[in-house]
C-alpha positions, 0 to 999 in steps of 0.5 A: 966734119960736115957743115950740118955738124958745125951748124948744130954745134952753133945752135947748141951754143946759142941754146946754152946762152938762152939757158943761162950758160956762161962762155967758159962752160963751152963743152969743147974747151976741155980736151980731156973730156972728149975723145975727138982729134984736136983739130975737130974739137977746135972747130966745134969749140969755135962753132959753139962759141960763135952761137953763144956770142951771137945769142949774147949780142942779140940780148945785149943790144935789145933787138928783135924778140928780146926788145919786144919781151922787155917792153911786154915785161915793163908794161906788165910791171907797170900794170902790177904796180898800178893795181 
């Protein structure tokens, strides 16, 4: 297992959260679906989960781009309500 593989898996977890997946939709939770050794599956499961959690945390605390998007959405809603 390479570092690139784990980083890719983290990115997939992050993207899954962006697309609305919940944490229990981690594809590495089900050991029967994947034909890989348990120790590798655990590493991939944890990497996917870490990526998902980082993205989820960023959305919860309203940082960076998400805070900016919320402000823009609020301004747009205010303009529509005033029209």
